[in-house]
C-alpha positions as a printed Julia matrix, in Angstrom:
468×3 Matrix{Float64}:
  -4.87   43.83  -10.71
  -2.19   42.45  -13.06
  -0.21   41.27  -10.03
  -3.24   39.4    -8.62
  -3.93   37.75  -11.97
  -0.29   36.7   -12.24
  -0.26   35.27   -8.7
  -3.48   33.36   -9.33
  -2.16   31.99  -12.62
   1.04   30.91  -10.85
  -0.95   29.21   -8.09
  -3.16   27.44  -10.62
  -0.13   26.27  -12.6
   1.49   24.88   -9.46
  -1.73   23.12   -8.43
  -2.08   21.58  -11.87
   1.52   20.4   -11.74
   1.19   18.82   -8.29
  -1.99   16.97   -9.27
  -1.28   15.98  -12.87
   2.46   15.37  -13.01
   3.43   11.73  -13.61
  -0.12   10.48  -13.04
   0.46    7.66  -15.51
   2.99    6.18  -13.11
   1.71    7.22   -9.68
  -2.11    7.22   -9.72
  -3.58    4.11   -8.12
  -5.29    1.74  -10.55
  -6.23   -1.66   -9.19
  -9.44   -3.67   -9.28
 -11.51   -0.96   -7.53
 -10.67    1.62  -10.18
 -10.99   -0.82  -13.1
 -14.41   -1.95  -11.89
 -15.47    1.69  -11.6
 -14.31    2.35  -15.16
 -16.41   -0.58  -16.42
 -19.46    0.75  -14.59
 -18.92    4.28  -15.89
 -18.61    2.83  -19.41
 -21.86    0.95  -18.89
 -23.66    4.11  -17.75
 -22.4     5.95  -20.83
 -23.21    3.17  -23.33
 -26.58    2.13  -21.93
 -27.61    5.65  -20.82
 -28.91    4.05  -17.64
 -28.89    6.42  -14.65
 -28.26    4.52  -11.43
 -27.87    5.25   -7.74
 -25.62    2.22   -7.25
 -21.96    3.13   -7.42
 -18.77    1.33   -6.4
 -19.2    -2.08   -4.77
 -16.45   -3.72   -2.75
 -15.06   -6.93   -4.22
 -16.73   -8.99   -1.48
 -20.06   -7.34   -2.3
 -20.6    -6.18    1.27
 -20.2    -2.43    0.74
 -22.23   -0.42   -1.74
 -21.56    3.28   -2.33
 -23.5     5.95   -4.16
 -22.86    6.64   -7.83
 -22.09   10.38   -7.61
 -18.39    9.65   -8.09
 -19.21    7.98  -11.4
 -21.03   11.02  -12.73
 -18.26   13.36  -11.58
 -15.67   11.26  -13.43
 -17.77   10.26  -16.46
 -16.94   13.31  -18.66
 -13.22   12.65  -18.21
 -13.63    8.94  -18.97
 -15.5     9.78  -22.18
 -12.96   12.4   -23.29
 -10.14    9.93  -22.53
 -11.88    7.09  -24.4
 -12.04    5.09  -21.15
  -8.29    4.81  -20.86
  -7.27    3.83  -17.3
  -5.69    7.24  -16.79
  -8.87    9.13  -17.76
 -10.6     8.89  -14.39
  -7.35    9.76  -12.61
  -7.31   12.99  -14.61
 -10.87   13.55  -13.47
  -9.83   13.08   -9.85
  -6.94   15.5   -10.4
  -9.34   18.09  -11.81
 -11.59   17.84   -8.74
  -8.47   17.87   -6.54
  -7.38   21.2    -8.04
 -10.87   22.63   -7.59
 -11.0    21.45   -3.97
  -7.69   23.19   -3.22
  -8.94   26.43   -4.77
 -12.04   26.19   -2.56
  -9.87   25.62    0.53
  -7.81   28.7    -0.32
 -10.99   30.72   -0.85
 -12.29   29.49    2.51
  -9.02   30.5     4.16
  -9.25   33.93    2.53
 -12.7    34.42    4.05
 -11.78   33.08    7.49
  -8.24   34.34    8.09
  -6.24   36.12    5.4
  -3.08   36.0     7.54
  -3.09   32.2     7.35
  -2.89   32.15    3.54
   0.91   32.28    3.78
   0.71   28.8     5.34
  -2.43   27.53    3.64
  -1.3    27.9     0.03
   1.8    25.66    0.34
  -0.29   23.17    2.34
  -2.82   22.87   -0.48
   0.05   22.37   -2.9
   2.06   19.81   -0.96
   0.23   18.25    2.01
   0.04   14.47    1.71
  -3.74   13.96    2.22
  -4.68   16.68   -0.28
  -2.21   15.47   -2.9
  -3.35   11.88   -2.43
  -7.07   12.67   -2.74
  -6.28   14.66   -5.87
  -4.58   11.67   -7.49
  -7.05    8.89   -6.67
  -9.65    8.15   -9.31
 -12.46    7.56   -6.81
 -12.27   10.22   -4.17
 -13.48   13.72   -5.01
 -14.96   15.67   -2.07
 -17.58   18.34   -1.41
 -16.93   19.09    2.25
 -15.12   22.38    1.59
 -17.99   23.61   -0.57
 -20.36   22.88    2.32
 -18.17   24.95    4.66
 -18.07   27.86    2.21
 -21.88   27.85    2.05
 -22.01   27.62    5.85
 -20.12   30.91    6.22
 -22.69   32.69    4.06
 -25.44   34.34    6.08
 -28.73   33.49    4.38
 -30.81   30.38    5.11
 -30.55   29.43    1.44
 -26.82   28.94    1.88
 -27.41   26.83    5.0
 -29.63   24.63    2.81
 -26.88   24.41    0.19
 -24.39   23.6     2.95
 -26.55   20.66    4.07
 -27.07   19.56    0.48
 -23.33   19.57   -0.23
 -22.6    17.75    3.01
 -25.21   15.11    2.17
 -23.79   14.62   -1.31
 -20.45   13.85    0.33
 -22.1    10.77    1.83
 -22.73    9.64   -1.75
 -18.96    9.53   -2.16
 -18.32    7.6     1.06
 -21.04    6.64    3.54
 -18.82    7.18    6.62
 -19.01   10.92    5.92
 -22.45   10.63    7.55
 -20.73   11.08   10.92
 -19.17   14.34    9.74
 -22.53   15.52    8.44
 -24.26   14.63   11.72
 -21.58   16.27   13.87
 -21.79   19.45   11.79
 -25.57   19.37   12.18
 -25.09   19.39   15.98
 -22.78   22.41   15.64
 -25.32   24.3    13.55
 -28.14   23.32   15.95
 -26.33   24.8    18.95
 -25.48   27.96   17.01
 -29.07   28.28   15.84
 -30.31   28.02   19.43
 -27.67   30.42   20.73
 -28.41   33.1    18.12
 -32.15   32.28   17.91
 -31.94   31.33   14.24
 -33.47   27.87   14.22
 -34.37   28.41   10.59
 -30.67   27.99    9.72
 -30.58   24.56   11.33
 -33.76   23.37    9.65
 -32.52   24.61    6.28
 -29.25   22.7     6.75
 -31.17   19.64    7.86
 -33.52   19.92    4.87
 -30.57   20.01    2.47
 -28.96   17.04    4.23
 -32.16   14.99    4.18
 -32.78   15.82    0.53
 -29.31   14.57   -0.41
 -29.71   11.37    1.61
 -33.32   10.62    0.66
 -32.43    8.61   -2.49
 -30.67    6.03   -0.3
 -33.65    5.73    2.03
 -36.17    5.52   -0.82
 -34.08    2.91   -2.61
 -33.72    0.73    0.48
 -37.44    0.95    1.28
 -38.42    0.0    -2.25
 -35.75   -2.73   -2.56
 -35.84   -4.7     0.71
 -33.66   -5.62    2.52
 -31.82   -2.71    0.93
 -28.31   -2.1    -0.38
 -27.1     0.97    1.47
 -28.27    1.33    5.09
 -28.23   -2.41    5.75
 -24.59   -2.67    4.7
 -23.54    0.25    6.84
 -25.07   -1.46    9.88
 -24.47   -5.15    9.27
 -21.5    -5.62    6.98
 -18.96   -3.42    8.74
 -18.86   -5.38   12.0
 -20.43   -2.46   13.8
 -20.05   -3.13   17.5
 -18.18   -6.35   16.76
 -18.51   -8.55   19.88
 -15.45  -10.58   18.85
 -13.13   -7.59   18.94
  -9.83   -8.38   20.64
  -9.12   -4.8    21.76
 -11.2    -2.42   23.84
 -13.03    0.6    22.47
 -10.48    2.9    24.12
  -7.56    1.07   22.54
  -9.26    1.19   19.15
  -9.85    4.93   19.51
  -6.22    5.54   20.45
  -5.1     3.52   17.42
  -7.36    5.59   15.18
  -6.03    8.87   16.61
  -2.48    7.6    16.2
  -3.11    6.46   12.62
  -4.88    9.7    11.69
  -2.16   12.0    12.95
   0.55    9.84   11.4
  -1.36   10.23    8.12
  -1.36   14.0     8.61
   2.39   14.14    9.35
   3.8    11.08    7.53
   6.32   10.43   10.3
   6.2     9.49   13.97
   8.13   12.6    14.97
   5.76   14.97   13.17
   2.8    12.96   14.49
   3.89   13.63   18.08
   4.3    17.34   17.4
   0.83   17.54   15.88
  -0.77   15.58   18.72
   0.91   17.55   21.51
   0.37   20.99   20.02
  -3.21   20.29   18.91
  -3.99   19.16   22.47
  -2.41   22.32   23.93
  -4.33   24.53   21.52
  -7.52   22.7    22.43
  -6.92   23.34   26.15
  -6.32   27.05   25.49
  -9.4    27.21   23.26
 -11.52   25.66   26.0
 -10.27   28.25   28.49
 -10.98   31.06   26.04
 -14.22   29.45   24.8
 -12.94   29.85   21.25
 -15.46   29.38   18.39
 -12.78   27.26   16.68
 -13.66   24.36   18.98
 -16.72   23.52   16.91
 -14.49   22.45   14.01
 -12.36   20.28   16.28
 -15.61   18.8    17.63
 -16.49   17.52   14.16
 -13.05   15.9    13.85
 -13.37   14.26   17.28
 -16.85   12.89   16.57
 -15.65   11.33   13.31
 -12.75    9.6    15.05
 -14.93    8.37   17.93
 -17.56    6.97   15.58
 -14.92    5.15   13.53
 -13.87    3.3    16.69
 -17.17    1.39   16.51
 -16.08   -0.24   13.25
 -13.93   -3.33   12.96
 -11.42   -1.83   10.52
  -9.82    1.57   10.1
  -8.34    3.01    6.93
  -6.97    6.52    6.52
  -9.47    7.41    3.79
 -12.17    7.14    6.48
 -11.02   10.52    7.85
 -10.82   12.42    4.57
 -14.21   14.03    5.22
 -12.89   15.91    8.26
  -9.63   17.17    6.78
 -11.18   20.55    5.8
 -12.44   20.86    9.39
  -8.96   20.18   10.75
  -7.51   22.81    8.4
 -10.21   25.27    9.43
  -9.49   24.6    13.1
  -5.82   25.4    12.64
  -6.26   28.58   10.6
  -9.11   30.05   12.68
  -8.13   33.47   14.13
  -6.95   33.31   17.74
  -5.02   35.28   20.32
  -1.46   34.32   21.22
  -0.06   31.88   22.24
  -2.64   29.57   20.65
  -2.29   31.38   17.31
   1.49   30.97   17.35
   1.15   27.26   18.12
  -1.35   26.77   15.3
   0.95   28.53   12.86
   3.84   26.4    14.12
   1.77   23.28   13.39
   1.1    24.54    9.88
   4.83   25.24    9.42
   5.72   21.72   10.57
   3.15   20.27    8.16
   4.68   22.26    5.3
   8.2    21.09    6.15
   7.11   17.45    6.42
   5.25   17.81    3.13
   8.46   18.9     1.41
   9.79   15.45    2.32
   6.71   13.39    1.43
   5.64   15.23   -1.72
   8.51   14.21   -4.05
   7.84   10.56   -3.23
   4.14   10.95   -4.01
   4.77   12.18   -7.53
   7.68    9.87   -8.34
   7.22    6.55   -6.53
   6.02    3.8    -8.87
   4.39    0.63   -7.53
   2.39   -2.19   -9.09
  -0.76   -0.42   -7.89
   0.0     2.78   -9.76
   1.85    1.72  -12.91
  -0.92    2.57  -15.37
   1.49    2.76  -18.3
   2.47   -0.9   -17.87
  -1.15   -1.92  -17.35
  -2.09   -0.23  -20.6
   0.73   -1.95  -22.49
  -0.21   -5.36  -21.11
  -3.85   -4.92  -22.07
  -2.83   -3.79  -25.56
  -0.69   -6.9   -26.09
  -3.53   -9.23  -25.07
  -6.1    -7.32  -27.1
  -4.0    -7.43  -30.27
  -3.23  -11.12  -29.89
  -6.81  -12.19  -29.22
  -8.33  -10.08  -31.98
  -5.69  -10.59  -34.68
  -5.49  -14.36  -34.15
  -9.19  -14.76  -33.36
  -8.28  -16.66  -30.21
 -10.98  -18.67  -28.45
 -11.07  -20.23  -24.97
  -8.36  -17.89  -23.72
  -7.84  -16.84  -20.11
  -5.48  -14.64  -18.09
  -3.78  -14.93  -14.7
  -1.48  -12.72  -12.64
   1.07  -14.88  -10.83
   4.43  -14.6    -9.03
   4.09  -10.83   -8.74
   3.22   -8.15   -6.17
  -0.37   -8.09   -7.5
  -2.56   -9.92   -4.98
  -5.37  -10.55   -7.47
  -4.41  -13.75   -9.37
  -7.39  -13.66  -11.72
  -6.26  -10.26  -13.03
  -9.46   -8.31  -12.52
  -8.09   -4.94  -13.56
  -6.89   -6.41  -16.87
 -10.18   -8.25  -17.39
 -12.13   -5.05  -16.83
 -10.09   -3.06  -19.35
 -10.32   -5.87  -21.91
 -14.08   -6.04  -21.36
 -14.35   -2.34  -22.25
 -12.4    -3.07  -25.44
 -14.73   -5.92  -26.37
 -12.29   -8.77  -25.73
 -14.04  -11.9   -24.47
 -12.14  -14.11  -22.04
 -13.01  -17.21  -20.1
 -13.92  -16.24  -16.55
 -11.95  -16.99  -13.39
 -13.85  -20.25  -12.85
 -13.04  -21.6   -16.32
  -9.29  -22.19  -16.28
  -9.93  -25.91  -16.56
 -11.59  -25.52  -19.97
  -9.31  -22.78  -21.32
  -6.94  -23.62  -24.18
  -4.51  -20.71  -23.79
  -3.36  -18.61  -20.85
  -1.79  -15.16  -20.74
   0.33  -15.03  -17.6
   1.14  -11.55  -16.32
   4.11  -11.6   -13.96
   7.3   -10.0   -12.71
   9.11  -13.35  -12.43
  10.93  -15.63  -14.91
   8.94  -18.35  -16.65
  10.62  -21.06  -14.54
   9.24  -19.47  -11.38
   5.79  -19.06  -12.91
   5.6   -22.74  -13.84
   6.28  -23.68  -10.19
   3.65  -21.31   -8.79
   1.19  -23.37   -6.67
  -1.8   -21.21   -7.7
  -4.84  -22.94   -9.17
  -4.79  -20.58  -12.16
  -1.59  -22.14  -13.58
  -2.44  -25.75  -12.72
  -3.56  -26.72  -16.24
  -0.73  -24.84  -18.0
   2.37  -25.62  -15.94
   3.8   -27.96  -18.59
   2.3   -26.21  -21.6
   4.39  -24.8   -24.44
   5.49  -21.19  -24.39
   3.84  -19.69  -27.47
   5.19  -16.16  -27.1
   6.65  -13.79  -24.49
   6.76  -10.01  -24.1
   8.74   -7.67  -21.85
   6.89   -4.52  -20.87
   9.05   -1.4   -21.47
  10.4     0.49  -18.45
   9.07   -2.04  -15.93
   9.63   -5.5   -14.47
   6.4    -6.84  -15.93
   6.33   -9.66  -18.46
   3.58  -11.46  -20.35
   3.81  -15.15  -21.24
   1.35  -16.9   -23.53
   1.12  -20.59  -22.63
  -0.75  -23.42  -24.26
  -2.6   -25.99  -22.23
  -0.48  -28.8   -20.75
  -0.45  -32.04  -22.69
  -2.47  -34.74  -20.96
């Protein structure tokens, strides 16, 4: 008993380390995350429960708000610091890994030797545990699925449906899993299991349907169908080419190198052929993965986070008990994934980019806040120029300053602003020559003050308006 407690404590400590270490420098925090933090702050301050969650910057994609409520306690405890929601994501990332290990324990204890290091180090699991907007309930749904009673099938459907609240493209995973359960229910004459799963799924999705019906033309279903270029007639590549690109991109994401990608693709295909010959039950988990990839080929764009919903299914497919040689090949795949993760993991917890440098973002916001409040500055604006940041109006800084009660002129009011904080990684001479509209009225203005942000290339210049 003492040995088991020690091993669990060691595992938990390692999981906490892999998810929380250096978050201040490696967790992504750009305009998506800053906008989410503002919305979470609004929910907390106004006590206004809402179904509307993250909205893409172009306004074309609207997600459910479940992510907000999962991260809200951490935002409150962290006083809405930009790192607070990243800690929340890390917490859910640790919990997800524990659920995956529990699932592996129930399905195939022999695979735990491979599964534990994968949960600690594998790129997709580490990444989802360090993003502030991507917790996931798929593994919980699978755990409920392996329980025998109809109640657990209902909870499996409910958990799967709630995953759609986190990202609507998980609907394909939910539907594919429903097909799996339907065939099993027919085969074993337990249709009640399917209807219980379906009831849970419908219950979880019903708020979206009710909202869209009561708020025509709707925010959720209409955007899934019309604003994602579904069946885009102007596509320059065929459906087959798009599907191949998605498969290629997905397996590269799994392996983080072209060499590992080829190994995963070849061996997964060989295992699939052997499973088909043996009629292995593991095929149903691969079926869910395949359906997700095929459905994504109907969309104009593909991003790796579109496949996060099926990662637990891919893991389950690989660890499912088999006879040799398929079992040996699956364990070889898991070994290759572990080895490749040993290469990718150190970079994940140490690489600093403009997207993830929360410490510098916090320092920049603090400088602007102190200046505006202490000097009672009016008609002040900010811009991000001559830097890797592709958002010149500085939305992530605006959002954090809004939470702190600092009023700025908006991005359409540079012409009537008297002062401009320029956030940059370039010298002032380069900034003054930047062709961006945001600097147009300040290019010849006096430099009032300048700051260098510690341990980074970022600088802040305060410029007065150009003399007419």
